[in-house]
gemmi code that builds the backbone of each chain (N, CA, C; Angstrom):
import gemmi

chains = {
    "A": [
        ("MET", (50.841, -17.286, 98.041), (50.071, -18.609, 97.873), (49.312, -18.440, 96.738)),
        ("TYR", (49.841, -19.486, 95.391), (49.183, -19.669, 94.298), (47.833, -20.535, 94.015)),
        ("LYS", (46.681, -20.279, 93.485), (45.903, -21.544, 92.936), (45.991, -21.833, 91.847)),
        ("PHE", (46.095, -22.599, 91.004), (45.682, -23.189, 89.992), (44.183, -23.434, 89.429)),
        ("VAL", (44.034, -22.812, 88.519), (42.060, -23.824, 87.869), (42.251, -24.054, 86.589)),
        ("ILE", (42.392, -25.072, 86.067), (42.073, -25.822, 84.959), (41.326, -26.040, 84.296)),
        ("MET", (40.410, -25.201, 83.280), (39.215, -25.628, 82.639), (39.575, -26.457, 81.434)),
        ("ARG", (39.268, -27.663, 81.442), (39.501, -28.596, 80.192), (39.113, -28.687, 78.717)),
        ("GLY", (39.729, -28.380, 77.948), (39.442, -29.420, 76.450), (40.583, -30.535, 76.049)),
        ("GLY", (40.208, -30.538, 75.316), (41.086, -31.740, 74.374), (40.470, -33.201, 74.145)),
        ("CYS", (40.978, -34.044, 74.010), (40.776, -35.008, 72.797), (38.926, -35.569, 73.387)),
        ("GLY", (38.246, -35.493, 72.564), (36.671, -36.304, 73.107), (36.271, -35.025, 74.158)),
        ("GLN", (36.262, -33.788, 74.439), (36.076, -33.324, 75.009), (35.169, -31.614, 75.016)),
        ("ASN", (34.752, -30.864, 75.199), (34.480, -29.813, 74.808), (35.615, -28.733, 74.989)),
        ("GLU", (35.119, -27.731, 74.734), (36.249, -26.616, 74.954), (35.786, -25.814, 76.204)),
        ("TYR", (36.600, -25.144, 76.998), (35.975, -24.254, 78.224), (35.273, -23.480, 77.810)),
        ("ASP", (34.120, -23.196, 78.486), (32.889, -22.068, 78.957), (33.430, -20.870, 79.340)),
        ("ILE", (32.965, -20.052, 78.917), (33.554, -18.563, 79.107), (33.074, -18.313, 80.197)),
        ("GLU", (31.460, -18.494, 80.233), (30.595, -18.212, 81.146), (31.166, -19.212, 82.681)),
        ("LYS", (31.520, -19.977, 82.687), (32.302, -20.922, 83.979), (33.205, -20.186, 84.417)),
        ("CYS", (34.284, -19.664, 83.409), (35.424, -18.799, 83.630), (34.727, -17.819, 84.681)),
        ("GLU", (33.820, -17.421, 84.626), (33.332, -15.945, 84.823), (33.133, -16.098, 85.923)),
        ("GLN", (32.553, -17.461, 86.554), (31.849, -17.804, 87.645), (32.868, -18.330, 88.434)),
        ("ILE", (33.659, -18.989, 88.270), (34.926, -19.621, 89.253), (35.720, -17.734, 89.742)),
        ("SER", (35.828, -17.141, 88.155), (36.849, -16.052, 88.688), (36.071, -15.103, 90.181)),
        ("ASN", (35.090, -14.710, 89.965), (34.074, -13.856, 91.124), (34.213, -14.915, 92.127)),
        ("LYS", (33.789, -16.374, 92.095), (33.440, -16.728, 93.751), (35.161, -16.906, 94.017)),
        ("MET", (36.377, -16.952, 93.296), (37.772, -17.087, 93.836), (37.795, -15.660, 94.674)),
        ("SER", (37.317, -14.229, 93.855), (37.709, -13.236, 94.203), (36.878, -13.122, 95.345)),
        ("GLY", (35.791, -13.802, 95.454), (34.655, -13.477, 96.859), (35.602, -14.303, 98.183)),
        ("GLU", (37.100, -15.206, 97.635), (37.444, -16.077, 98.793), (38.745, -15.249, 98.705)),
        ("GLY", (39.170, -14.072, 98.316), (40.402, -13.459, 98.823), (41.501, -13.524, 97.318)),
        ("TRP", (41.496, -14.536, 96.374), (42.275, -14.836, 95.598), (42.149, -14.129, 93.992)),
        ("ASN", (42.812, -13.465, 94.116), (43.088, -12.398, 92.824), (43.422, -13.238, 91.479)),
        ("LEU", (42.881, -12.594, 90.628), (43.142, -13.346, 89.378), (45.022, -13.053, 88.491)),
        ("VAL", (45.750, -13.211, 88.819), (47.232, -12.991, 88.222), (47.221, -12.662, 86.381)),
        ("GLN", (47.225, -14.270, 86.058), (47.578, -14.090, 84.586), (46.374, -15.487, 83.780)),
        ("VAL", (46.265, -15.758, 83.232), (45.677, -16.579, 82.002), (46.141, -16.809, 80.735)),
        ("TYR", (46.358, -18.501, 81.095), (47.292, -19.058, 79.771), (45.898, -20.001, 79.284)),
        ("GLN", (46.112, -20.020, 77.775), (45.669, -21.302, 77.310), (46.414, -22.060, 76.561)),
        ("GLU", (45.953, -23.454, 76.179), (46.789, -24.553, 75.801), (45.785, -25.037, 74.902)),
        ("ASN", (46.933, -25.580, 73.866), (46.582, -26.122, 72.842), (46.536, -27.312, 72.542)),
        ("THR", (45.557, -28.216, 73.038), (45.427, -29.726, 72.261), (45.126, -30.140, 70.979)),
        ("SER", (45.455, -30.808, 69.944), (45.358, -30.766, 69.072), (44.626, -32.100, 68.979)),
        ("SER", (43.093, -32.266, 68.225), (42.954, -33.664, 68.149), (42.437, -33.813, 66.442)),
        ("CYS", (41.881, -34.710, 66.194), (41.849, -35.607, 64.804), (41.213, -34.158, 64.000)),
        ("CYS", (40.022, -33.600, 64.772), (38.946, -32.843, 63.829), (39.649, -31.615, 63.919)),
        ("SER", (40.038, -31.173, 65.744), (39.794, -29.177, 65.366), (41.479, -29.481, 66.662)),
        ("THR", (41.377, -28.114, 67.283), (41.976, -28.094, 68.191), (41.462, -27.641, 69.784)),
        ("LYS", (41.394, -28.302, 70.495), (40.819, -28.050, 71.963), (41.937, -26.959, 72.482)),
        ("HIS", (40.642, -26.296, 73.281), (41.451, -25.445, 73.896), (41.548, -25.275, 75.863)),
        ("SER", (42.411, -25.324, 76.513), (41.945, -25.569, 77.847), (42.676, -24.218, 78.619)),
        ("LEU", (42.137, -23.789, 79.605), (42.070, -22.843, 80.063), (42.835, -23.072, 81.381)),
        ("VAL", (44.002, -22.176, 81.617), (44.843, -22.099, 82.739), (45.114, -21.384, 83.899)),
        ("MET", (43.760, -20.388, 84.787), (43.767, -19.444, 85.331), (44.712, -19.288, 86.212)),
        ("ILE", (45.260, -18.642, 86.725), (46.207, -18.377, 87.986), (45.923, -17.733, 89.182)),
        ("PHE", (45.450, -17.960, 90.102), (45.120, -17.151, 91.307), (46.375, -16.534, 92.534)),
        ("LYS", (46.202, -15.670, 92.667), (47.432, -15.430, 93.907), (46.491, -14.931, 94.880)),
        ("ASN", (47.075, -15.011, 96.595), (46.279, -15.003, 97.643), (46.576, -13.307, 98.189)),
        ("GLY", (45.593, -12.599, 98.705), (45.849, -11.093, 98.583), (46.574, -10.228, 97.488)),
    ],
    "B": [
        ("MET", (40.566, 1.396, 87.464), (40.137, 0.632, 87.123), (41.537, -0.567, 86.399)),
        ("GLY", (40.839, -1.994, 86.596), (41.598, -2.633, 86.858), (42.547, -2.945, 85.700)),
        ("GLU", (44.139, -3.685, 85.662), (44.506, -4.270, 84.791), (44.348, -4.827, 83.966)),
        ("LYS", (43.728, -5.173, 82.146), (43.871, -6.013, 81.515), (44.228, -7.623, 81.505)),
        ("LEU", (44.092, -8.146, 81.675), (45.064, -9.806, 81.514), (44.785, -10.072, 79.852)),
        ("LYS", (46.177, -10.829, 79.562), (46.033, -10.819, 77.713), (46.158, -12.824, 78.392)),
        ("ILE", (45.335, -13.141, 77.556), (45.353, -14.824, 77.198), (46.954, -14.582, 76.726)),
        ("GLU", (47.671, -15.610, 77.296), (49.157, -16.047, 76.809), (48.851, -17.580, 76.741)),
        ("ASN", (49.470, -17.945, 75.058), (48.970, -19.462, 75.063), (50.855, -19.968, 75.695)),
        ("ILE", (49.979, -20.948, 76.540), (51.366, -21.723, 76.705), (52.308, -22.749, 75.783)),
        ("PRO", (53.335, -22.245, 76.007), (54.213, -22.887, 74.618), (54.043, -24.967, 74.763)),
        ("THR", (54.425, -25.445, 74.042), (54.327, -26.751, 73.073), (54.103, -27.776, 74.432)),
        ("SER", (52.794, -28.590, 74.137), (52.861, -29.088, 75.210), (53.499, -30.622, 74.934)),
        ("GLY", (53.931, -30.859, 73.969), (55.147, -31.802, 74.109), (54.335, -33.221, 73.512)),
        ("PHE", (52.983, -33.188, 72.969), (52.613, -33.735, 72.638), (53.162, -34.583, 71.321)),
        ("SER", (53.282, -36.170, 70.985), (53.467, -36.082, 69.215), (52.709, -35.907, 68.400)),
        ("LYS", (52.473, -35.618, 67.499), (51.313, -35.808, 66.522), (50.473, -36.675, 66.184)),
        ("GLY", (49.199, -36.310, 66.686), (48.286, -37.996, 66.480), (48.210, -38.551, 68.016)),
        ("SER", (49.076, -38.066, 69.177), (48.210, -38.584, 70.301), (47.225, -37.970, 71.195)),
        ("HIS", (47.254, -36.499, 71.254), (46.415, -35.702, 71.869), (46.388, -35.972, 72.719)),
        ("HIS", (47.262, -36.536, 73.947), (47.284, -36.700, 74.937), (48.590, -36.639, 75.784)),
        ("PRO", (48.617, -36.699, 77.126), (50.404, -36.658, 77.504), (50.749, -38.194, 77.351)),
        ("THR", (52.138, -38.242, 77.095), (52.435, -39.719, 76.555), (52.935, -40.392, 78.155)),
        ("CYS", (52.493, -39.623, 79.547), (53.021, -40.685, 80.552), (52.422, -42.058, 81.062)),
        ("PRO", (53.385, -42.339, 81.719), (52.864, -43.897, 81.705), (51.398, -44.108, 82.409)),
        ("ARG", (50.367, -42.595, 82.979), (49.136, -42.760, 83.705), (48.297, -42.861, 82.535)),
        ("HIS", (48.583, -42.347, 81.244), (47.927, -42.370, 79.658), (48.243, -43.393, 79.260)),
        ("HIS", (47.855, -44.576, 79.966), (48.301, -45.785, 78.631), (47.640, -46.554, 78.201)),
        ("ASN", (46.310, -46.043, 78.610), (44.885, -46.451, 78.647), (44.601, -45.695, 77.587)),
        ("HIS", (44.851, -44.167, 77.102), (44.291, -43.603, 75.961), (45.289, -43.649, 74.765)),
        ("LEU", (46.265, -43.999, 74.724), (47.531, -44.315, 73.724), (47.660, -45.633, 73.305)),
        ("ILE", (48.123, -45.689, 72.007), (48.364, -46.998, 71.221), (50.254, -46.832, 71.078)),
        ("TRP", (50.782, -47.401, 70.987), (52.265, -46.900, 70.561), (52.608, -48.141, 69.574)),
        ("TYR", (52.756, -47.624, 68.238), (53.697, -48.345, 67.333), (55.015, -47.630, 66.728)),
        ("ASN", (55.829, -48.271, 66.898), (57.048, -47.772, 66.379), (57.848, -46.592, 66.977)),
        ("ASN", (57.539, -46.839, 68.616), (58.057, -45.874, 69.375), (57.215, -44.374, 69.506)),
        ("ARG", (56.157, -44.309, 68.602), (55.445, -43.194, 68.666), (54.080, -43.531, 69.297)),
        ("ALA", (53.109, -42.732, 69.655), (52.253, -42.580, 70.559), (51.067, -42.215, 69.241)),
        ("TYR", (49.884, -43.102, 69.873), (48.662, -42.525, 69.228), (47.114, -42.591, 70.101)),
        ("CYS", (46.723, -41.726, 69.988), (45.384, -41.679, 70.728), (44.628, -42.971, 70.204)),
        ("LEU", (44.682, -43.696, 71.140), (43.821, -44.719, 70.965), (42.502, -44.417, 70.814)),
        ("GLY", (41.698, -43.606, 71.063), (40.446, -43.577, 70.626), (39.950, -43.210, 68.826)),
        ("CYS", (41.080, -42.269, 68.787), (40.938, -41.636, 67.427), (41.031, -42.584, 66.700)),
        ("THR", (42.702, -43.527, 66.399), (42.969, -44.204, 65.803), (42.124, -45.558, 65.463)),
        ("CYS", (41.471, -45.660, 66.815), (40.918, -47.174, 66.475), (39.303, -46.925, 66.123)),
        ("MET", (38.771, -45.930, 66.272), (37.678, -45.561, 65.949), (37.712, -44.968, 64.382)),
        ("TYR", (38.574, -44.116, 63.638), (38.607, -44.011, 62.314), (39.377, -45.034, 61.628)),
        ("SER", (40.098, -46.050, 61.849), (40.600, -47.253, 61.431), (38.918, -48.671, 61.477)),
        ("GLY", (38.252, -47.911, 62.689), (36.907, -48.996, 62.544), (36.108, -48.066, 61.138)),
        ("VAL", (35.925, -46.845, 60.899), (35.316, -46.094, 59.681), (35.409, -47.239, 58.621)),
        ("VAL", (36.935, -46.857, 58.490), (37.486, -47.550, 57.481), (37.210, -48.884, 56.840)),
        ("ILE", (37.346, -49.478, 57.957), (36.724, -51.085, 57.864), (35.550, -50.930, 57.890)),
        ("GLY", (34.856, -50.328, 58.117), (32.957, -50.104, 57.607), (32.945, -50.228, 56.619)),
        ("PHE", (33.585, -49.257, 55.727), (33.245, -48.588, 54.168), (33.374, -49.740, 53.627)),
        ("LEU", (34.620, -50.321, 53.670), (35.514, -51.437, 52.890), (34.508, -52.668, 53.542)),
        ("SER", (33.995, -52.818, 54.548), (32.911, -53.848, 54.468), (31.828, -54.184, 53.819)),
        ("LEU", (30.985, -52.689, 53.566), (29.827, -52.710, 53.592), (29.790, -52.362, 51.765)),
        ("ILE", (31.192, -51.821, 51.436), (31.252, -52.351, 49.817), (31.382, -53.844, 49.489)),
        ("ILE", (32.011, -54.872, 50.247), (31.858, -55.862, 50.073), (30.773, -56.941, 49.894)),
        ("PHE", (30.121, -56.585, 51.050), (28.855, -57.129, 51.329), (27.617, -56.502, 50.680)),
        ("PHE", (28.186, -55.631, 50.332), (26.726, -55.403, 49.491), (26.991, -55.751, 48.250)),
        ("LEU", (28.377, -55.994, 47.603), (28.473, -56.786, 46.137), (28.322, -58.066, 45.775)),
        ("LYS", (28.694, -58.673, 47.332), (28.726, -60.078, 47.034), (27.154, -60.720, 47.852)),
        ("TYR", (26.629, -59.921, 48.997), (26.042, -60.563, 49.599), (24.554, -59.433, 49.055)),
        ("GLU", (22.949, -60.410, 49.695), (22.067, -59.671, 49.606), (21.693, -59.046, 50.989)),
        ("VAL", (21.925, -58.105, 51.664), (21.729, -57.461, 52.467), (19.778, -57.196, 52.854)),
        ("ASN", (19.999, -57.284, 54.006), (18.746, -56.857, 54.460), (18.938, -55.998, 55.619)),
        ("ILE", (17.260, -54.721, 55.205), (17.391, -53.918, 55.348), (17.232, -53.499, 57.314)),
        ("LYS", (16.204, -54.309, 58.000), (16.066, -54.964, 59.360), (17.930, -54.983, 59.896)),
        ("HIS", (18.713, -56.217, 59.338), (19.839, -56.493, 59.413), (20.580, -54.948, 59.713)),
        ("TYR", (20.581, -54.407, 58.932), (21.369, -53.269, 58.645), (21.316, -51.951, 60.014)),
        ("ILE", (20.298, -52.174, 60.303), (19.914, -50.885, 60.770), (20.184, -51.775, 62.626)),
        ("ILE", (19.866, -53.165, 62.971), (19.745, -53.308, 64.067), (21.568, -53.301, 64.036)),
        ("CYS", (22.488, -53.527, 63.261), (24.072, -53.847, 62.962), (24.429, -52.580, 63.373)),
        ("SER", (23.910, -51.647, 63.028), (24.601, -49.780, 63.246), (24.141, -49.512, 64.411)),
        ("PHE", (22.947, -50.094, 65.530), (22.734, -49.999, 66.232), (23.350, -50.757, 67.667)),
        ("ALA", (23.694, -52.562, 67.282), (23.963, -53.027, 68.275), (26.117, -52.807, 67.842)),
        ("LEU", (26.341, -52.230, 67.306), (27.617, -52.326, 66.905), (28.061, -51.092, 68.415)),
        ("LEU", (26.991, -50.273, 68.652), (27.294, -49.135, 69.848), (27.237, -49.536, 71.104)),
        ("ILE", (26.779, -50.681, 71.202), (26.964, -51.815, 72.764), (28.082, -51.395, 73.377)),
        ("PRO", (29.306, -51.814, 72.819), (30.322, -52.197, 73.179), (30.822, -50.557, 74.060)),
        ("THR", (30.570, -49.165, 73.307), (30.578, -48.220, 73.634), (29.484, -48.015, 74.973)),
        ("ILE", (28.978, -48.350, 75.006), (27.688, -48.048, 76.261), (28.222, -48.849, 77.688)),
        ("ILE", (28.998, -49.906, 77.385), (29.618, -50.483, 78.448), (30.925, -50.072, 79.032)),
        ("GLN", (31.529, -49.352, 78.141), (32.773, -49.269, 78.030), (33.241, -48.028, 79.227)),
        ("PRO", (32.566, -47.299, 79.402), (32.540, -46.570, 80.848), (32.807, -46.943, 81.730)),
        ("TRP", (31.997, -48.373, 82.266), (32.450, -48.515, 83.347), (33.393, -49.991, 83.430)),
        ("LEU", (34.132, -50.136, 82.020), (34.830, -51.820, 82.132), (36.264, -50.717, 81.114)),
        ("GLN", (36.838, -50.091, 82.116), (37.756, -49.631, 81.551), (39.625, -50.385, 81.625)),
        ("ILE", (39.177, -51.360, 80.712), (40.648, -52.299, 80.359), (40.908, -51.900, 78.652)),
        ("LYS", (42.144, -51.535, 78.475), (42.304, -51.038, 77.461), (42.082, -52.300, 76.306)),
        ("SER", (41.954, -53.091, 76.207), (41.294, -54.001, 75.079), (40.075, -54.117, 74.575)),
        ("PHE", (39.593, -53.685, 75.795), (37.863, -53.738, 75.569), (37.824, -52.343, 75.119)),
        ("LYS", (38.443, -51.671, 75.124), (38.087, -50.053, 74.589), (38.591, -50.205, 73.131)),
        ("ILE", (39.694, -50.469, 72.873), (40.421, -50.552, 71.592), (38.655, -51.541, 70.508)),
        ("LEU", (38.253, -52.169, 71.383), (37.056, -53.417, 70.687), (36.142, -51.989, 70.650)),
        ("SER", (35.416, -51.236, 71.505), (34.619, -50.438, 71.795), (35.004, -49.054, 70.545)),
        ("ARG", (35.957, -48.903, 70.559), (36.032, -47.848, 69.411), (36.059, -48.346, 68.357)),
        ("LEU", (36.407, -49.141, 67.657), (36.234, -49.671, 66.224), (35.102, -50.060, 66.007)),
        ("CYS", (34.372, -50.925, 67.072), (32.605, -50.648, 66.957), (32.416, -49.707, 66.545)),
        ("LEU", (31.866, -48.522, 67.148), (31.893, -47.333, 67.050), (32.591, -46.692, 65.435)),
        ("GLY", (33.084, -46.442, 65.002), (33.730, -46.557, 63.720), (33.219, -47.224, 62.801)),
        ("ILE", (32.885, -48.720, 62.928), (32.204, -49.425, 62.126), (30.238, -48.934, 62.071)),
        ("SER", (29.876, -48.869, 62.978), (28.812, -48.123, 63.784), (28.793, -46.769, 62.422)),
        ("LEU", (29.603, -45.718, 62.955), (29.337, -44.743, 62.485), (29.618, -44.890, 60.888)),
        ("SER", (30.256, -45.355, 60.334), (30.470, -45.782, 58.487), (29.458, -46.369, 58.165)),
        ("LEU", (28.191, -46.709, 58.802), (27.281, -47.957, 58.642), (25.987, -46.086, 58.176)),
        ("VAL", (26.102, -45.432, 59.535), (25.097, -44.221, 59.597), (25.228, -43.125, 58.314)),
        ("SER", (26.818, -43.323, 58.200), (27.227, -42.283, 57.400), (26.496, -42.309, 55.598)),
        ("SER", (26.591, -43.909, 55.621), (26.555, -44.476, 54.338), (24.573, -44.829, 54.010)),
        ("SER", (23.899, -44.362, 55.182), (22.623, -44.825, 55.061), (21.537, -43.853, 54.072)),
        ("PHE", (22.048, -43.070, 54.359), (21.626, -42.071, 53.169), (21.223, -42.742, 51.642)),
        ("TYR", (22.478, -43.393, 51.272), (22.756, -44.151, 49.858), (22.046, -45.264, 49.982)),
        ("PHE", (22.604, -45.923, 51.053), (21.696, -47.327, 50.928), (20.324, -48.031, 51.184)),
        ("MET", (20.020, -46.397, 52.085), (18.521, -46.680, 51.852), (17.578, -46.160, 51.301)),
        ("HIS", (18.374, -45.135, 50.264), (17.632, -44.457, 49.773), (17.526, -45.300, 48.057)),
        ("TRP", (18.633, -45.400, 47.482), (19.280, -46.246, 46.853), (18.747, -47.906, 46.163)),
        ("TYR", (19.422, -48.182, 47.538), (19.250, -49.905, 47.733), (18.351, -50.098, 48.110)),
        ("PHE", (17.657, -49.951, 48.848), (16.475, -50.471, 49.561), (15.427, -49.711, 49.226)),
        ("ASN", (15.486, -48.789, 49.150), (14.052, -48.103, 48.311), (13.391, -47.400, 49.120)),
        ("HIS", (14.117, -47.135, 50.225), (12.923, -46.463, 51.291), (13.242, -45.036, 50.939)),
        ("ASN", (12.370, -44.207, 51.815), (12.085, -43.001, 51.531), (12.727, -42.163, 52.225)),
        ("PHE", (12.708, -40.548, 52.202), (13.456, -39.995, 52.958), (13.004, -39.557, 54.227)),
        ("PHE", (11.379, -39.720, 54.812), (11.345, -39.825, 56.159), (11.618, -40.733, 56.946)),
        ("ASP", (11.869, -42.190, 56.111), (12.477, -43.237, 57.698), (14.074, -43.016, 57.667)),
        ("ILE", (14.660, -42.784, 56.556), (15.955, -42.349, 56.598), (16.398, -41.295, 57.400)),
        ("LEU", (15.511, -39.938, 58.007), (15.265, -39.364, 58.593), (15.440, -39.493, 60.228)),
        ("ILE", (13.931, -41.026, 60.115), (13.570, -41.693, 61.748), (15.243, -42.422, 62.106)),
        ("TYR", (15.826, -42.774, 61.393), (16.945, -43.514, 61.685), (17.831, -42.917, 61.820)),
        ("MET", (18.063, -41.903, 61.118), (19.148, -40.774, 61.687), (19.103, -39.976, 62.855)),
        ("SER", (18.121, -39.703, 62.891), (17.667, -38.991, 64.380), (17.715, -39.787, 65.115)),
        ("SER", (16.817, -41.145, 65.380), (17.357, -42.174, 66.610), (18.761, -42.127, 66.494)),
        ("TYR", (19.213, -42.325, 65.400), (20.571, -43.045, 65.963), (21.556, -41.472, 67.186)),
        ("SER", (21.020, -40.439, 66.201), (21.988, -38.989, 66.496), (21.001, -38.768, 68.413)),
        ("ILE", (20.360, -39.044, 68.419), (19.773, -39.249, 69.751), (20.541, -39.889, 70.629)),
        ("LEU", (20.907, -40.804, 70.329), (21.703, -42.121, 70.933), (23.125, -41.740, 71.277)),
        ("GLY", (23.225, -41.032, 69.917), (24.806, -40.846, 69.986), (25.315, -40.072, 70.875)),
        ("TYR", (24.274, -38.686, 70.758), (24.184, -37.883, 71.923), (24.337, -38.002, 73.067)),
        ("SER", (23.104, -39.221, 73.569), (23.402, -39.462, 75.025), (24.597, -40.289, 75.521)),
        ("LEU", (25.064, -41.117, 74.413), (26.451, -41.765, 74.811), (27.931, -41.089, 74.691)),
        ("TYR", (27.591, -39.539, 74.277), (28.554, -38.685, 74.212), (28.448, -37.738, 75.695)),
        ("MET", (27.505, -37.956, 75.969), (27.295, -37.035, 77.377), (27.548, -38.154, 78.565)),
        ("LEU", (27.189, -39.241, 78.339), (26.739, -40.373, 79.169), (29.241, -40.546, 79.174)),
        ("ARG", (29.920, -40.456, 78.060), (31.431, -40.276, 78.482), (31.881, -39.087, 79.330)),
        ("LYS", (30.910, -38.035, 78.915), (31.623, -36.596, 79.939), (31.424, -37.058, 81.305)),
        ("ILE", (30.444, -37.555, 82.128), (30.222, -37.668, 83.311), (31.362, -39.047, 83.258)),
        ("LYS", (31.269, -39.744, 82.821), (32.118, -40.690, 83.110), (33.884, -41.010, 83.104)),
        ("PHE", (34.056, -39.847, 81.630), (35.428, -39.467, 81.575), (36.516, -40.331, 82.650)),
        ("ASN", (37.733, -40.970, 82.642), (38.138, -41.286, 83.389), (39.571, -40.383, 82.720)),
        ("ASP", (39.749, -39.470, 83.732), (40.556, -38.488, 83.852), (41.809, -39.146, 84.260)),
        ("PRO", (43.228, -39.486, 83.651), (44.615, -40.023, 84.401), (44.902, -39.269, 84.845)),
        ("CYS", (44.964, -37.795, 84.846), (45.540, -36.789, 86.228), (44.705, -36.615, 87.211)),
        ("VAL", (43.552, -37.468, 87.525), (43.094, -37.057, 88.734), (43.833, -37.903, 89.857)),
        ("ASN", (44.250, -37.129, 90.544), (44.409, -37.893, 92.140), (46.381, -38.357, 91.380)),
        ("CYS", (46.726, -37.868, 90.072), (48.111, -38.376, 89.843), (49.407, -37.245, 90.709)),
        ("PRO", (49.749, -38.424, 91.233), (51.062, -37.873, 92.316), (52.033, -36.502, 91.849)),
        ("GLU", (51.747, -36.696, 90.618), (52.901, -35.431, 89.362), (52.327, -34.312, 89.099)),
        ("GLY", (51.046, -34.875, 89.956), (50.135, -32.847, 89.325), (49.200, -33.103, 88.633)),
        ("VAL", (48.845, -31.881, 87.546), (47.530, -32.415, 86.283), (48.202, -31.482, 85.499)),
        ("TYR", (47.938, -32.672, 84.149), (48.724, -31.416, 83.142), (47.562, -30.304, 82.614)),
        ("PRO", (48.146, -29.205, 82.145), (49.348, -28.655, 81.291), (50.457, -28.334, 82.987)),
        ("LEU", (49.975, -28.669, 83.834), (50.313, -27.908, 85.225), (51.211, -29.337, 85.961)),
        ("CYS", (51.649, -30.335, 85.167), (52.279, -31.316, 85.887), (53.726, -31.665, 85.881)),
        ("ASN", (54.363, -32.323, 86.143), (55.925, -32.445, 86.491), (56.508, -33.075, 85.027)),
        ("TRP", (55.830, -33.855, 84.486), (55.932, -33.923, 83.060), (55.790, -33.296, 82.055)),
        ("ASN", (55.484, -32.278, 82.267), (55.191, -30.738, 81.242), (56.099, -29.848, 81.607)),
        ("LEU", (56.294, -30.206, 83.310), (57.095, -28.716, 83.657), (58.810, -28.616, 82.858)),
        ("LYS", (59.114, -29.456, 82.206), (60.442, -29.159, 81.179), (60.000, -28.340, 79.828)),
        ("ASN", (58.682, -28.344, 79.273), (58.125, -27.667, 78.519), (57.741, -26.374, 79.036)),
        ("LEU", (56.907, -26.420, 79.759), (56.916, -25.404, 80.405), (57.970, -24.307, 80.087)),
        ("LYS", (59.371, -24.845, 80.713), (60.530, -24.359, 81.125), (60.799, -23.586, 80.159)),
        ("THR", (60.658, -23.974, 79.163), (61.384, -23.684, 77.393), (61.551, -22.113, 77.407)),
        ("SER", (60.054, -21.637, 77.631), (59.412, -20.534, 77.031), (59.335, -19.142, 78.508)),
        ("ASP", (59.807, -17.987, 78.337), (59.581, -17.022, 78.953), (57.633, -17.015, 79.660)),
        ("VAL", (57.026, -17.517, 78.426), (55.495, -17.548, 78.989), (55.626, -19.242, 80.071)),
        ("GLY", (56.099, -20.022, 79.710), (56.200, -20.995, 80.561), (56.436, -20.914, 82.028)),
        ("CYS", (57.814, -20.535, 81.842), (58.317, -20.383, 83.050), (58.191, -19.639, 83.929)),
        ("GLU", (56.903, -18.442, 83.994), (56.015, -17.843, 84.848), (55.422, -18.616, 85.536)),
        ("ILE", (54.500, -19.512, 84.763), (53.972, -20.870, 85.588), (54.936, -21.800, 86.167)),
        ("ALA", (55.931, -21.878, 85.553), (56.761, -22.976, 86.194), (57.224, -22.370, 87.817)),
        ("SER", (58.072, -21.017, 87.435), (57.637, -20.260, 88.841), (56.810, -19.646, 89.948)),
        ("ALA", (55.516, -20.076, 89.271), (54.613, -19.991, 90.550), (54.333, -21.344, 91.349)),
        ("ILE", (54.252, -22.496, 90.257), (54.238, -23.429, 90.734), (55.336, -24.187, 92.149)),
        ("GLU", (56.318, -23.573, 91.549), (57.720, -23.767, 92.378), (57.676, -22.927, 92.975)),
        ("VAL", (56.923, -21.554, 93.624), (57.069, -20.919, 94.600), (55.850, -21.317, 95.961)),
        ("SER", (54.934, -22.527, 95.104), (53.648, -23.233, 96.055), (54.219, -24.521, 96.424)),
        ("ASN", (55.999, -24.843, 96.326), (56.505, -25.554, 97.037), (56.082, -26.896, 96.552)),
        ("GLY", (55.985, -26.979, 95.404), (55.575, -28.510, 94.915), (53.925, -28.491, 95.170)),
        ("LYS", (53.065, -28.148, 96.199), (51.904, -28.689, 96.492), (51.353, -27.593, 95.912)),
        ("SER", (51.122, -27.793, 94.341), (50.287, -26.661, 93.873), (48.684, -27.113, 94.290)),
        ("ASP", (47.655, -25.969, 94.057), (46.701, -26.466, 94.400), (45.767, -25.603, 93.174)),
        ("ILE", (45.491, -27.292, 92.621), (44.714, -27.006, 91.458), (43.738, -27.391, 91.432)),
        ("LEU", (42.494, -27.159, 90.992), (41.386, -27.313, 90.447), (41.190, -27.599, 89.013)),
        ("ILE", (40.456, -28.740, 89.018), (40.521, -29.141, 86.956), (38.439, -28.843, 87.305)),
        ("ILE", (38.255, -27.915, 86.349), (36.990, -28.096, 86.049), (37.003, -28.505, 84.338)),
        ("ASP", (35.576, -29.240, 84.468), (35.795, -29.626, 82.856), (34.106, -29.555, 82.135)),
    ],
}
model = gemmi.Model(1)
for chain_id, residues in chains.items():
    chain = gemmi.Chain(chain_id)
    for i, (resn, *xyz) in enumerate(residues, 1):
        res = gemmi.Residue()
        res.name, res.seqid = resn, gemmi.SeqId(i, " ")
        for name, pos in zip(("N", "CA", "C"), xyz):
            atom = gemmi.Atom()
            atom.name, atom.element = name, gemmi.Element(name[0])
            atom.pos, atom.b_iso = gemmi.Position(*pos), 0.0
            res.add_atom(atom)
        chain.add_residue(res)
    model.add_chain(chain)
structure = gemmi.Structure()
structure.add_model(model)
structure.setup_entities()
């Protein structure tokens, strides 16, 4: 089974926080979920590009 | 030693340029449609407000006698719809609030010129004004983050970029295909956690 964690960026929002990514990864690892892949999605806004992060965890 | 993970880019989101949001029906409150193209409601209205504000300033200052108190009060009063908007998620009101926000921003960004050269105020007065405005502006920004109306929450199609609306885009590349496969392995009941 997979679990997906989306850390949002986008129009009017902040980019994802790396420290938060670390906290979530450690928390999920403690619950038995392994981080198998990380993807970044780029949403253009008027002034800049805001990135969202997608982390995929797999059980066991 | 664990294997290093490389962050890969998810392929094109499918947003048309200027839309900044998925163009699915759930996001209708965040979009303005013109000529079959979607545009971000917030950005379009806000920047339109900025342009209207600058043009209005030129007309007002050329034709009328402008009072400094009215100038300052106006710039703050135009933020009232933005303060109310998180609790009033109606599209027409959102358009109004973003327009007013844009006009207010044009007043503030022009304040250095007008307050110093036109109203003959010193730099300290300008600093107080702009600092007060910045504090209020930052508070409104934080309020928006707390009260952000996320259309993807409780959406039966999933959460962007892992939703059914974007699935066809995910499948167009090798990178996206892996995600799409992971979603399909979860039998469509993807366990998705959103962190803002």
